[in-house]
SEFIZA-3560 file (N, C-alpha, C; in Angstrom, 3 decimals):
REM SEFIZA-3560
<numar><xx>-148.533</xx><yy>100.548</yy><zz>-256.175</zz><atom>N</atom></numar>
<numar><xx>-147.833</xx><yy>99.254</yy><zz>-256.449</zz><atom>CA</atom></numar>
<numar><xx>-146.433</xx><yy>99.482</yy><zz>-255.944</zz><atom>C</atom></numar>
<numar><xx>-145.841</xx><yy>98.327</yy><zz>-255.434</zz><atom>N</atom></numar>
<numar><xx>-144.536</xx><yy>98.368</yy><zz>-254.807</zz><atom>CA</atom></numar>
<numar><xx>-143.448</xx><yy>98.421</yy><zz>-255.977</zz><atom>C</atom></numar>
<numar><xx>-142.365</xx><yy>99.087</yy><zz>-255.613</zz><atom>N</atom></numar>
<numar><xx>-141.234</xx><yy>99.287</yy><zz>-256.617</zz><atom>CA</atom></numar>
<numar><xx>-140.509</xx><yy>97.981</yy><zz>-256.746</zz><atom>C</atom></numar>
<numar><xx>-140.105</xx><yy>97.658</yy><zz>-257.985</zz><atom>N</atom></numar>
<numar><xx>-139.052</xx><yy>96.559</yy><zz>-258.095</zz><atom>CA</atom></numar>
<numar><xx>-137.753</xx><yy>96.885</yy><zz>-257.448</zz><atom>C</atom></numar>
<numar><xx>-137.166</xx><yy>95.857</yy><zz>-256.970</zz><atom>N</atom></numar>
<numar><xx>-135.796</xx><yy>95.998</yy><zz>-256.475</zz><atom>CA</atom></numar>
<numar><xx>-134.812</xx><yy>95.610</yy><zz>-257.526</zz><atom>C</atom></numar>
<numar><xx>-133.649</xx><yy>96.329</yy><zz>-257.523</zz><atom>N</atom></numar>
<numar><xx>-132.553</xx><yy>95.982</yy><zz>-258.333</zz><atom>CA</atom></numar>
<numar><xx>-131.709</xx><yy>94.823</yy><zz>-257.898</zz><atom>C</atom></numar>
<numar><xx>-130.846</xx><yy>94.320</yy><zz>-258.691</zz><atom>N</atom></numar>
<numar><xx>-130.102</xx><yy>93.159</yy><zz>-258.255</zz><atom>CA</atom></numar>
<numar><xx>-129.259</xx><yy>93.335</yy><zz>-256.961</zz><atom>C</atom></numar>
<numar><xx>-128.627</xx><yy>94.575</yy><zz>-256.823</zz><atom>N</atom></numar>
<numar><xx>-128.011</xx><yy>94.790</yy><zz>-255.535</zz><atom>CA</atom></numar>
<numar><xx>-128.884</xx><yy>94.659</yy><zz>-254.366</zz><atom>C</atom></numar>
<numar><xx>-130.039</xx><yy>95.361</yy><zz>-254.436</zz><atom>N</atom></numar>
<numar><xx>-130.941</xx><yy>95.395</yy><zz>-253.260</zz><atom>CA</atom></numar>
<numar><xx>-131.510</xx><yy>93.842</yy><zz>-253.028</zz><atom>C</atom></numar>
<numar><xx>-131.707</xx><yy>93.071</yy><zz>-254.021</zz><atom>N</atom></numar>
<numar><xx>-132.168</xx><yy>91.759</yy><zz>-253.912</zz><atom>CA</atom></numar>
<numar><xx>-131.069</xx><yy>90.927</yy><zz>-253.181</zz><atom>C</atom></numar>
<numar><xx>-129.852</xx><yy>91.046</yy><zz>-253.603</zz><atom>N</atom></numar>
<numar><xx>-128.691</xx><yy>90.461</yy><zz>-253.045</zz><atom>CA</atom></numar>
<numar><xx>-128.514</xx><yy>90.705</yy><zz>-251.509</zz><atom>C</atom></numar>
<numar><xx>-128.793</xx><yy>92.008</yy><zz>-251.221</zz><atom>N</atom></numar>
<numar><xx>-128.674</xx><yy>92.468</yy><zz>-249.874</zz><atom>CA</atom></numar>
<numar><xx>-129.829</xx><yy>91.936</yy><zz>-248.998</zz><atom>C</atom></numar>
<numar><xx>-131.043</xx><yy>91.909</yy><zz>-249.434</zz><atom>N</atom></numar>
<numar><xx>-132.153</xx><yy>91.306</yy><zz>-248.747</zz><atom>CA</atom></numar>
<numar><xx>-131.952</xx><yy>89.829</yy><zz>-248.608</zz><atom>C</atom></numar>
<numar><xx>-131.432</xx><yy>89.164</yy><zz>-249.599</zz><atom>N</atom></numar>
<numar><xx>-131.275</xx><yy>87.787</yy><zz>-249.416</zz><atom>CA</atom></numar>
<numar><xx>-130.199</xx><yy>87.306</yy><zz>-248.348</zz><atom>C</atom></numar>
<numar><xx>-129.205</xx><yy>88.232</yy><zz>-248.194</zz><atom>N</atom></numar>
<numar><xx>-128.278</xx><yy>88.027</yy><zz>-247.029</zz><atom>CA</atom></numar>
<numar><xx>-129.010</xx><yy>87.967</yy><zz>-245.703</zz><atom>C</atom></numar>
<numar><xx>-130.140</xx><yy>88.692</yy><zz>-245.565</zz><atom>N</atom></numar>
<numar><xx>-130.947</xx><yy>88.667</yy><zz>-244.303</zz><atom>CA</atom></numar>
<numar><xx>-131.794</xx><yy>87.378</yy><zz>-244.195</zz><atom>C</atom></numar>
<numar><xx>-131.960</xx><yy>86.730</yy><zz>-245.370</zz><atom>N</atom></numar>
<numar><xx>-132.800</xx><yy>85.491</yy><zz>-245.371</zz><atom>CA</atom></numar>
<numar><xx>-131.990</xx><yy>84.286</yy><zz>-246.034</zz><atom>C</atom></numar>
<numar><xx>-130.985</xx><yy>83.737</yy><zz>-245.247</zz><atom>N</atom></numar>
<numar><xx>-130.157</xx><yy>82.784</yy><zz>-245.837</zz><atom>CA</atom></numar>
<numar><xx>-130.818</xx><yy>81.472</yy><zz>-246.294</zz><atom>C</atom></numar>
<numar><xx>-132.042</xx><yy>81.229</yy><zz>-245.780</zz><atom>N</atom></numar>
<numar><xx>-132.852</xx><yy>79.931</yy><zz>-246.190</zz><atom>CA</atom></numar>
<numar><xx>-133.587</xx><yy>80.137</yy><zz>-247.452</zz><atom>C</atom></numar>
<numar><xx>-133.548</xx><yy>81.371</yy><zz>-248.029</zz><atom>N</atom></numar>
<numar><xx>-134.341</xx><yy>81.641</yy><zz>-249.248</zz><atom>CA</atom></numar>
<numar><xx>-133.358</xx><yy>81.620</yy><zz>-250.492</zz><atom>C</atom></numar>
<numar><xx>-133.926</xx><yy>81.187</yy><zz>-251.656</zz><atom>N</atom></numar>
<numar><xx>-133.022</xx><yy>81.098</yy><zz>-252.896</zz><atom>CA</atom></numar>
<numar><xx>-133.747</xx><yy>81.989</yy><zz>-253.933</zz><atom>C</atom></numar>
<numar><xx>-132.979</xx><yy>82.596</yy><zz>-254.743</zz><atom>N</atom></numar>
<numar><xx>-133.511</xx><yy>83.341</yy><zz>-255.804</zz><atom>CA</atom></numar>
<numar><xx>-133.649</xx><yy>82.475</yy><zz>-257.087</zz><atom>C</atom></numar>
<numar><xx>-134.643</xx><yy>82.583</yy><zz>-257.821</zz><atom>N</atom></numar>
<numar><xx>-134.774</xx><yy>81.934</yy><zz>-259.097</zz><atom>CA</atom></numar>
<numar><xx>-135.343</xx><yy>82.926</yy><zz>-260.021</zz><atom>C</atom></numar>
<numar><xx>-134.559</xx><yy>83.683</yy><zz>-260.702</zz><atom>N</atom></numar>
<numar><xx>-135.125</xx><yy>84.688</yy><zz>-261.531</zz><atom>CA</atom></numar>
<numar><xx>-135.668</xx><yy>85.803</yy><zz>-260.849</zz><atom>C</atom></numar>
<numar><xx>-136.927</xx><yy>86.037</yy><zz>-261.035</zz><atom>N</atom></numar>
<numar><xx>-137.643</xx><yy>87.134</yy><zz>-260.344</zz><atom>CA</atom></numar>
<numar><xx>-138.617</xx><yy>86.699</yy><zz>-259.315</zz><atom>C</atom></numar>
<numar><xx>-138.087</xx><yy>85.709</yy><zz>-258.638</zz><atom>N</atom></numar>
<numar><xx>-138.911</xx><yy>85.098</yy><zz>-257.458</zz><atom>CA</atom></numar>
<numar><xx>-137.917</xx><yy>84.502</yy><zz>-256.506</zz><atom>C</atom></numar>
<numar><xx>-138.438</xx><yy>84.389</yy><zz>-255.306</zz><atom>N</atom></numar>
<numar><xx>-137.571</xx><yy>83.579</yy><zz>-254.299</zz><atom>CA</atom></numar>
<numar><xx>-138.387</xx><yy>82.479</yy><zz>-253.715</zz><atom>C</atom></numar>
<numar><xx>-137.663</xx><yy>81.469</yy><zz>-253.321</zz><atom>N</atom></numar>
<numar><xx>-138.460</xx><yy>80.339</yy><zz>-252.684</zz><atom>CA</atom></numar>
<numar><xx>-137.747</xx><yy>79.648</yy><zz>-251.475</zz><atom>C</atom></numar>
<numar><xx>-138.413</xx><yy>79.052</yy><zz>-250.741</zz><atom>N</atom></numar>
<numar><xx>-137.933</xx><yy>78.171</yy><zz>-249.663</zz><atom>CA</atom></numar>
<numar><xx>-138.861</xx><yy>76.921</yy><zz>-249.382</zz><atom>C</atom></numar>
<numar><xx>-138.104</xx><yy>75.936</yy><zz>-249.210</zz><atom>N</atom></numar>
<numar><xx>-138.789</xx><yy>74.499</yy><zz>-248.851</zz><atom>CA</atom></numar>
<numar><xx>-138.512</xx><yy>74.227</yy><zz>-247.339</zz><atom>C</atom></numar>
<numar><xx>-139.537</xx><yy>73.877</yy><zz>-246.690</zz><atom>N</atom></numar>
<numar><xx>-139.436</xx><yy>73.518</yy><zz>-245.291</zz><atom>CA</atom></numar>
<numar><xx>-139.986</xx><yy>72.130</yy><zz>-245.029</zz><atom>C</atom></numar>
<numar><xx>-139.482</xx><yy>71.511</yy><zz>-243.956</zz><atom>N</atom></numar>
<numar><xx>-139.941</xx><yy>70.264</yy><zz>-243.447</zz><atom>CA</atom></numar>
<numar><xx>-140.557</xx><yy>70.481</yy><zz>-242.181</zz><atom>C</atom></numar>
<numar><xx>-141.822</xx><yy>70.186</yy><zz>-241.893</zz><atom>N</atom></numar>
<numar><xx>-142.523</xx><yy>70.409</yy><zz>-240.653</zz><atom>CA</atom></numar>
<numar><xx>-142.324</xx><yy>69.032</yy><zz>-239.851</zz><atom>C</atom></numar>
<numar><xx>-142.445</xx><yy>69.145</yy><zz>-238.471</zz><atom>N</atom></numar>
<numar><xx>-142.429</xx><yy>67.883</yy><zz>-237.762</zz><atom>CA</atom></numar>
<numar><xx>-143.539</xx><yy>66.873</yy><zz>-237.877</zz><atom>C</atom></numar>
<numar><xx>-144.605</xx><yy>67.297</yy><zz>-238.380</zz><atom>N</atom></numar>
<numar><xx>-145.790</xx><yy>66.507</yy><zz>-238.739</zz><atom>CA</atom></numar>
<numar><xx>-146.632</xx><yy>67.138</yy><zz>-239.739</zz><atom>C</atom></numar>
<numar><xx>-147.511</xx><yy>66.387</yy><zz>-240.384</zz><atom>N</atom></numar>
<numar><xx>-148.435</xx><yy>66.925</yy><zz>-241.371</zz><atom>CA</atom></numar>
<numar><xx>-149.280</xx><yy>68.026</yy><zz>-240.818</zz><atom>C</atom></numar>
<numar><xx>-149.829</xx><yy>67.851</yy><zz>-239.646</zz><atom>N</atom></numar>
<numar><xx>-150.687</xx><yy>68.972</yy><zz>-239.028</zz><atom>CA</atom></numar>
<numar><xx>-149.779</xx><yy>70.208</yy><zz>-238.644</zz><atom>C</atom></numar>
<numar><xx>-148.610</xx><yy>70.001</yy><zz>-238.266</zz><atom>N</atom></numar>
<numar><xx>-147.716</xx><yy>71.271</yy><zz>-238.065</zz><atom>CA</atom></numar>
<numar><xx>-147.494</xx><yy>71.878</yy><zz>-239.289</zz><atom>C</atom></numar>
<numar><xx>-147.423</xx><yy>71.238</yy><zz>-240.491</zz><atom>N</atom></numar>
<numar><xx>-147.252</xx><yy>71.855</yy><zz>-241.841</zz><atom>CA</atom></numar>
<numar><xx>-148.470</xx><yy>72.618</yy><zz>-242.113</zz><atom>C</atom></numar>
<numar><xx>-149.702</xx><yy>72.034</yy><zz>-241.845</zz><atom>N</atom></numar>
<numar><xx>-150.889</xx><yy>72.778</yy><zz>-242.253</zz><atom>CA</atom></numar>
<numar><xx>-151.173</xx><yy>73.930</yy><zz>-241.234</zz><atom>C</atom></numar>
<numar><xx>-150.731</xx><yy>73.857</yy><zz>-240.035</zz><atom>N</atom></numar>
<numar><xx>-150.790</xx><yy>75.087</yy><zz>-239.106</zz><atom>CA</atom></numar>
<numar><xx>-149.827</xx><yy>76.112</yy><zz>-239.644</zz><atom>C</atom></numar>
<numar><xx>-148.672</xx><yy>75.713</yy><zz>-240.038</zz><atom>N</atom></numar>
<numar><xx>-147.765</xx><yy>76.755</yy><zz>-240.609</zz><atom>CA</atom></numar>
<numar><xx>-148.425</xx><yy>77.445</yy><zz>-241.738</zz><atom>C</atom></numar>
<numar><xx>-149.000</xx><yy>76.695</yy><zz>-242.731</zz><atom>N</atom></numar>
<numar><xx>-149.677</xx><yy>77.240</yy><zz>-243.905</zz><atom>CA</atom></numar>
<numar><xx>-150.844</xx><yy>78.251</yy><zz>-243.407</zz><atom>C</atom></numar>
<numar><xx>-151.615</xx><yy>77.721</yy><zz>-242.361</zz><atom>N</atom></numar>
<numar><xx>-152.679</xx><yy>78.539</yy><zz>-241.954</zz><atom>CA</atom></numar>
<numar><xx>-152.085</xx><yy>80.009</yy><zz>-241.479</zz><atom>C</atom></numar>
<numar><xx>-150.976</xx><yy>79.877</yy><zz>-240.725</zz><atom>N</atom></numar>
<numar><xx>-150.499</xx><yy>81.170</yy><zz>-240.145</zz><atom>CA</atom></numar>
<numar><xx>-149.858</xx><yy>82.008</yy><zz>-241.274</zz><atom>C</atom></numar>
<numar><xx>-149.257</xx><yy>81.385</yy><zz>-242.184</zz><atom>N</atom></numar>
<numar><xx>-148.689</xx><yy>82.200</yy><zz>-243.501</zz><atom>CA</atom></numar>
<numar><xx>-149.933</xx><yy>82.765</yy><zz>-244.222</zz><atom>C</atom></numar>
<numar><xx>-150.952</xx><yy>81.994</yy><zz>-244.351</zz><atom>N</atom></numar>
<numar><xx>-152.125</xx><yy>82.578</yy><zz>-245.111</zz><atom>CA</atom></numar>
<numar><xx>-152.690</xx><yy>83.812</yy><zz>-244.428</zz><atom>C</atom></numar>
<numar><xx>-152.818</xx><yy>83.737</yy><zz>-243.119</zz><atom>N</atom></numar>
<numar><xx>-153.319</xx><yy>84.918</yy><zz>-242.329</zz><atom>CA</atom></numar>
<numar><xx>-152.382</xx><yy>86.159</yy><zz>-242.488</zz><atom>C</atom></numar>
<numar><xx>-151.107</xx><yy>85.823</yy><zz>-242.401</zz><atom>N</atom></numar>
<numar><xx>-150.140</xx><yy>86.966</yy><zz>-242.600</zz><atom>CA</atom></numar>
<numar><xx>-150.218</xx><yy>87.534</yy><zz>-244.068</zz><atom>C</atom></numar>
<numar><xx>-150.357</xx><yy>86.689</yy><zz>-244.992</zz><atom>N</atom></numar>
<numar><xx>-150.531</xx><yy>87.036</yy><zz>-246.386</zz><atom>CA</atom></numar>
<numar><xx>-151.671</xx><yy>87.958</yy><zz>-246.643</zz><atom>C</atom></numar>
<numar><xx>-152.871</xx><yy>87.534</yy><zz>-246.013</zz><atom>N</atom></numar>
<numar><xx>-154.089</xx><yy>88.207</yy><zz>-246.105</zz><atom>CA</atom></numar>
<numar><xx>-153.856</xx><yy>89.675</yy><zz>-245.450</zz><atom>C</atom></numar>
<numar><xx>-153.284</xx><yy>89.712</yy><zz>-244.338</zz><atom>N</atom></numar>
<numar><xx>-153.032</xx><yy>91.111</yy><zz>-243.705</zz><atom>CA</atom></numar>
<numar><xx>-152.013</xx><yy>91.901</yy><zz>-244.484</zz><atom>C</atom></numar>
<numar><xx>-151.173</xx><yy>91.318</yy><zz>-245.166</zz><atom>N</atom></numar>
<numar><xx>-150.202</xx><yy>92.057</yy><zz>-245.946</zz><atom>CA</atom></numar>
<numar><xx>-150.669</xx><yy>92.393</yy><zz>-247.504</zz><atom>C</atom></numar>
<numar><xx>-151.758</xx><yy>91.683</yy><zz>-247.721</zz><atom>N</atom></numar>
<numar><xx>-152.357</xx><yy>91.749</yy><zz>-249.092</zz><atom>CA</atom></numar>
<numar><xx>-151.303</xx><yy>91.299</yy><zz>-250.114</zz><atom>C</atom></numar>
<numar><xx>-150.572</xx><yy>90.222</yy><zz>-249.805</zz><atom>N</atom></numar>
<numar><xx>-149.449</xx><yy>89.698</yy><zz>-250.644</zz><atom>CA</atom></numar>
<numar><xx>-149.440</xx><yy>88.319</yy><zz>-250.474</zz><atom>C</atom></numar>
<numar><xx>-149.792</xx><yy>87.501</yy><zz>-251.467</zz><atom>N</atom></numar>
<numar><xx>-149.969</xx><yy>86.100</yy><zz>-251.431</zz><atom>CA</atom></numar>
<numar><xx>-148.946</xx><yy>85.184</yy><zz>-252.047</zz><atom>C</atom></numar>
<numar><xx>-148.348</xx><yy>84.303</yy><zz>-251.249</zz><atom>N</atom></numar>
<numar><xx>-147.289</xx><yy>83.372</yy><zz>-251.844</zz><atom>CA</atom></numar>
<numar><xx>-147.979</xx><yy>82.266</yy><zz>-252.603</zz><atom>C</atom></numar>
<numar><xx>-147.215</xx><yy>81.683</yy><zz>-253.514</zz><atom>N</atom></numar>
<numar><xx>-147.661</xx><yy>80.327</yy><zz>-253.975</zz><atom>CA</atom></numar>
<numar><xx>-147.297</xx><yy>79.341</yy><zz>-252.867</zz><atom>C</atom></numar>
<numar><xx>-148.001</xx><yy>78.253</yy><zz>-252.690</zz><atom>N</atom></numar>
<numar><xx>-147.757</xx><yy>77.368</yy><zz>-251.612</zz><atom>CA</atom></numar>
<numar><xx>-148.006</xx><yy>75.910</yy><zz>-252.170</zz><atom>C</atom></numar>
<numar><xx>-147.051</xx><yy>75.170</yy><zz>-251.878</zz><atom>N</atom></numar>
<numar><xx>-147.208</xx><yy>73.639</yy><zz>-252.244</zz><atom>CA</atom></numar>
<numar><xx>-146.983</xx><yy>72.903</yy><zz>-251.022</zz><atom>C</atom></numar>
<numar><xx>-147.919</xx><yy>71.939</yy><zz>-250.752</zz><atom>N</atom></numar>
<numar><xx>-147.925</xx><yy>71.063</yy><zz>-249.558</zz><atom>CA</atom></numar>
<numar><xx>-147.724</xx><yy>69.636</yy><zz>-250.048</zz><atom>C</atom></numar>
<numar><xx>-146.690</xx><yy>68.956</yy><zz>-249.549</zz><atom>N</atom></numar>
<numar><xx>-146.516</xx><yy>67.548</yy><zz>-249.822</zz><atom>CA</atom></numar>
<numar><xx>-146.225</xx><yy>66.897</yy><zz>-248.565</zz><atom>C</atom></numar>
<numar><xx>-147.229</xx><yy>66.324</yy><zz>-247.937</zz><atom>N</atom></numar>
<numar><xx>-147.186</xx><yy>65.588</yy><zz>-246.564</zz><atom>CA</atom></numar>
<numar><xx>-146.466</xx><yy>66.605</yy><zz>-245.632</zz><atom>C</atom></numar>
<numar><xx>-145.255</xx><yy>66.430</yy><zz>-245.187</zz><atom>N</atom></numar>
<numar><xx>-144.685</xx><yy>67.316</yy><zz>-244.233</zz><atom>CA</atom></numar>
<numar><xx>-143.839</xx><yy>68.494</yy><zz>-244.888</zz><atom>C</atom></numar>
<numar><xx>-143.637</xx><yy>68.390</yy><zz>-246.264</zz><atom>N</atom></numar>
<numar><xx>-142.876</xx><yy>69.414</yy><zz>-246.875</zz><atom>CA</atom></numar>
<numar><xx>-143.762</xx><yy>70.462</yy><zz>-247.474</zz><atom>C</atom></numar>
<numar><xx>-143.340</xx><yy>71.777</yy><zz>-247.088</zz><atom>N</atom></numar>
<numar><xx>-144.081</xx><yy>72.898</yy><zz>-247.495</zz><atom>CA</atom></numar>
<numar><xx>-143.241</xx><yy>73.691</yy><zz>-248.234</zz><atom>C</atom></numar>
<numar><xx>-143.606</xx><yy>74.273</yy><zz>-249.504</zz><atom>N</atom></numar>
<numar><xx>-142.737</xx><yy>75.051</yy><zz>-250.219</zz><atom>CA</atom></numar>
<numar><xx>-143.502</xx><yy>76.364</yy><zz>-250.511</zz><atom>C</atom></numar>
<numar><xx>-142.671</xx><yy>77.562</yy><zz>-250.346</zz><atom>N</atom></numar>
<numar><xx>-143.228</xx><yy>78.880</yy><zz>-250.599</zz><atom>CA</atom></numar>
<numar><xx>-142.489</xx><yy>79.444</yy><zz>-251.669</zz><atom>C</atom></numar>
<numar><xx>-143.153</xx><yy>80.194</yy><zz>-252.606</zz><atom>N</atom></numar>
<numar><xx>-142.623</xx><yy>80.982</yy><zz>-253.680</zz><atom>CA</atom></numar>
<numar><xx>-143.157</xx><yy>82.296</yy><zz>-253.659</zz><atom>C</atom></numar>
<numar><xx>-142.271</xx><yy>83.405</yy><zz>-253.649</zz><atom>N</atom></numar>
<numar><xx>-142.608</xx><yy>84.713</yy><zz>-253.596</zz><atom>CA</atom></numar>
<numar><xx>-142.267</xx><yy>85.510</yy><zz>-254.736</zz><atom>C</atom></numar>
<numar><xx>-143.192</xx><yy>86.270</yy><zz>-255.283</zz><atom>N</atom></numar>
<numar><xx>-142.835</xx><yy>87.403</yy><zz>-256.299</zz><atom>CA</atom></numar>
<numar><xx>-144.067</xx><yy>88.353</yy><zz>-256.373</zz><atom>C</atom></numar>
<numar><xx>-143.845</xx><yy>89.547</yy><zz>-256.619</zz><atom>N</atom></numar>
<numar><xx>-144.886</xx><yy>90.459</yy><zz>-256.729</zz><atom>CA</atom></numar>
<numar><xx>-145.269</xx><yy>90.573</yy><zz>-258.176</zz><atom>C</atom></numar>
<numar><xx>-146.336</xx><yy>89.837</yy><zz>-258.449</zz><atom>N</atom></numar>
<numar><xx>-146.790</xx><yy>89.662</yy><zz>-259.868</zz><atom>CA</atom></numar>
<numar><xx>-147.179</xx><yy>90.943</yy><zz>-260.437</zz><atom>C</atom></numar>
<numar><xx>-147.807</xx><yy>91.869</yy><zz>-259.766</zz><atom>N</atom></numar>
<numar><xx>-148.288</xx><yy>93.112</yy><zz>-260.264</zz><atom>CA</atom></numar>
<numar><xx>-147.145</xx><yy>94.091</yy><zz>-260.628</zz><atom>C</atom></numar>
<numar><xx>-146.072</xx><yy>93.859</yy><zz>-259.999</zz><atom>N</atom></numar>
<numar><xx>-144.921</xx><yy>94.638</yy><zz>-260.372</zz><atom>CA</atom></numar>
<numar><xx>-143.994</xx><yy>93.930</yy><zz>-261.289</zz><atom>C</atom></numar>
<numar><xx>-144.133</xx><yy>92.597</yy><zz>-261.561</zz><atom>N</atom></numar>
<numar><xx>-143.358</xx><yy>92.031</yy><zz>-262.594</zz><atom>CA</atom></numar>
<numar><xx>-141.986</xx><yy>91.577</yy><zz>-261.985</zz><atom>C</atom></numar>
<numar><xx>-141.933</xx><yy>91.284</yy><zz>-260.676</zz><atom>N</atom></numar>
<numar><xx>-140.562</xx><yy>90.772</yy><zz>-260.106</zz><atom>CA</atom></numar>
<numar><xx>-140.689</xx><yy>90.770</yy><zz>-258.633</zz><atom>C</atom></numar>
<numar><xx>-139.441</xx><yy>91.105</yy><zz>-258.060</zz><atom>N</atom></numar>
<numar><xx>-139.266</xx><yy>91.120</yy><zz>-256.606</zz><atom>CA</atom></numar>
<numar><xx>-139.327</xx><yy>92.570</yy><zz>-256.060</zz><atom>C</atom></numar>
<numar><xx>-140.075</xx><yy>92.720</yy><zz>-254.890</zz><atom>N</atom></numar>
<numar><xx>-140.240</xx><yy>93.960</yy><zz>-254.307</zz><atom>CA</atom></numar>
<numar><xx>-139.932</xx><yy>93.696</yy><zz>-252.753</zz><atom>C</atom></numar>
<numar><xx>-139.952</xx><yy>94.812</yy><zz>-251.997</zz><atom>N</atom></numar>
<numar><xx>-139.866</xx><yy>94.604</yy><zz>-250.550</zz><atom>CA</atom></numar>
<numar><xx>-140.901</xx><yy>93.770</yy><zz>-250.005</zz><atom>C</atom></numar>
<numar><xx>-142.175</xx><yy>93.840</yy><zz>-250.624</zz><atom>N</atom></numar>
<numar><xx>-143.251</xx><yy>92.980</yy><zz>-250.024</zz><atom>CA</atom></numar>
<numar><xx>-142.790</xx><yy>91.509</yy><zz>-250.006</zz><atom>C</atom></numar>
<numar><xx>-142.077</xx><yy>90.987</yy><zz>-250.992</zz><atom>N</atom></numar>
<numar><xx>-141.654</xx><yy>89.623</yy><zz>-251.019</zz><atom>CA</atom></numar>
<numar><xx>-140.794</xx><yy>89.212</yy><zz>-249.867</zz><atom>C</atom></numar>
<numar><xx>-139.689</xx><yy>90.115</yy><zz>-249.522</zz><atom>N</atom></numar>
<numar><xx>-138.803</xx><yy>89.916</yy><zz>-248.488</zz><atom>CA</atom></numar>
<numar><xx>-139.415</xx><yy>90.124</yy><zz>-247.245</zz><atom>C</atom></numar>
<numar><xx>-140.465</xx><yy>91.032</yy><zz>-246.945</zz><atom>N</atom></numar>
<numar><xx>-141.013</xx><yy>91.163</yy><zz>-245.729</zz><atom>CA</atom></numar>
<numar><xx>-141.880</xx><yy>89.953</yy><zz>-245.448</zz><atom>C</atom></numar>
<numar><xx>-142.623</xx><yy>89.543</yy><zz>-246.467</zz><atom>N</atom></numar>
<numar><xx>-143.414</xx><yy>88.251</yy><zz>-246.196</zz><atom>CA</atom></numar>
<numar><xx>-142.481</xx><yy>87.035</yy><zz>-245.923</zz><atom>C</atom></numar>
<numar><xx>-141.269</xx><yy>87.007</yy><zz>-246.548</zz><atom>N</atom></numar>
<numar><xx>-140.455</xx><yy>85.806</yy><zz>-246.276</zz><atom>CA</atom></numar>
<numar><xx>-139.942</xx><yy>85.872</yy><zz>-244.998</zz><atom>C</atom></numar>
<numar><xx>-139.616</xx><yy>86.978</yy><zz>-244.412</zz><atom>N</atom></numar>
<numar><xx>-139.231</xx><yy>87.149</yy><zz>-242.961</zz><atom>CA</atom></numar>
<numar><xx>-140.317</xx><yy>86.541</yy><zz>-241.992</zz><atom>C</atom></numar>
<numar><xx>-141.616</xx><yy>87.019</yy><zz>-242.349</zz><atom>N</atom></numar>
<numar><xx>-142.681</xx><yy>86.463</yy><zz>-241.565</zz><atom>CA</atom></numar>
<numar><xx>-142.802</xx><yy>84.980</yy><zz>-241.684</zz><atom>C</atom></numar>
<numar><xx>-142.573</xx><yy>84.429</yy><zz>-242.867</zz><atom>N</atom></numar>
<numar><xx>-142.757</xx><yy>83.021</yy><zz>-243.089</zz><atom>CA</atom></numar>
<numar><xx>-141.627</xx><yy>82.360</yy><zz>-242.210</zz><atom>C</atom></numar>
<numar><xx>-140.475</xx><yy>82.900</yy><zz>-242.216</zz><atom>N</atom></numar>
<numar><xx>-139.341</xx><yy>82.301</yy><zz>-241.430</zz><atom>CA</atom></numar>
<numar><xx>-139.712</xx><yy>82.265</yy><zz>-239.971</zz><atom>C</atom></numar>
<numar><xx>-140.292</xx><yy>83.408</yy><zz>-239.486</zz><atom>N</atom></numar>
<numar><xx>-140.606</xx><yy>83.472</yy><zz>-238.080</zz><atom>CA</atom></numar>
<numar><xx>-141.754</xx><yy>82.398</yy><zz>-237.769</zz><atom>C</atom></numar>
<numar><xx>-142.814</xx><yy>82.264</yy><zz>-238.679</zz><atom>N</atom></numar>
<numar><xx>-143.810</xx><yy>81.311</yy><zz>-238.444</zz><atom>CA</atom></numar>
<numar><xx>-143.206</xx><yy>79.875</yy><zz>-238.434</zz><atom>C</atom></numar>
<numar><xx>-142.270</xx><yy>79.566</yy><zz>-239.391</zz><atom>N</atom></numar>
<numar><xx>-141.740</xx><yy>78.227</yy><zz>-239.440</zz><atom>CA</atom></numar>
<numar><xx>-140.983</xx><yy>77.890</yy><zz>-238.174</zz><atom>C</atom></numar>
<numar><xx>-140.320</xx><yy>78.798</yy><zz>-237.576</zz><atom>N</atom></numar>
<numar><xx>-139.642</xx><yy>78.680</yy><zz>-236.319</zz><atom>CA</atom></numar>
<numar><xx>-140.651</xx><yy>78.277</yy><zz>-235.250</zz><atom>C</atom></numar>
<numar><xx>-141.776</xx><yy>79.029</yy><zz>-235.182</zz><atom>N</atom></numar>
<numar><xx>-142.788</xx><yy>78.681</yy><zz>-234.140</zz><atom>CA</atom></numar>
<numar><xx>-143.426</xx><yy>77.387</yy><zz>-234.247</zz><atom>C</atom></numar>
<numar><xx>-143.373</xx><yy>76.819</yy><zz>-235.545</zz><atom>N</atom></numar>
<numar><xx>-144.055</xx><yy>75.505</yy><zz>-235.776</zz><atom>CA</atom></numar>
<numar><xx>-143.013</xx><yy>74.386</yy><zz>-235.894</zz><atom>C</atom></numar>
<numar><xx>-141.742</xx><yy>74.686</yy><zz>-235.625</zz><atom>N</atom></numar>
<numar><xx>-140.706</xx><yy>73.575</yy><zz>-235.572</zz><atom>CA</atom></numar>
<numar><xx>-140.417</xx><yy>73.164</yy><zz>-237.010</zz><atom>C</atom></numar>
<numar><xx>-140.656</xx><yy>73.941</yy><zz>-238.030</zz><atom>N</atom></numar>
<numar><xx>-140.340</xx><yy>73.684</yy><zz>-239.443</zz><atom>CA</atom></numar>
<numar><xx>-138.882</xx><yy>74.065</yy><zz>-239.851</zz><atom>C</atom></numar>
<numar><xx>-138.267</xx><yy>73.210</yy><zz>-240.392</zz><atom>N</atom></numar>
<numar><xx>-136.915</xx><yy>73.500</yy><zz>-240.863</zz><atom>CA</atom></numar>
<numar><xx>-136.635</xx><yy>73.248</yy><zz>-242.302</zz><atom>C</atom></numar>
//
């Protein structure tokens, strides 16, 4: 199991991910894709990355808007797994033109 991050570590990791927001023991980001299909392709890429990492975000799709929420449920809060996957989501979003 991944170790929980303390507040200082969480704050530090969030500085590397300026588009993500902390909400208690989870982080989230909302993106707008250029089209519905681009949003679905983004979700598909993130799903593959999540499977590879064995770490799965909550995903909400509303037409072109896609929201991701990350928390390590098995650890009861935020771990490095959340921030590593958030960085992969950011990279995928850039490839799909989502902002």
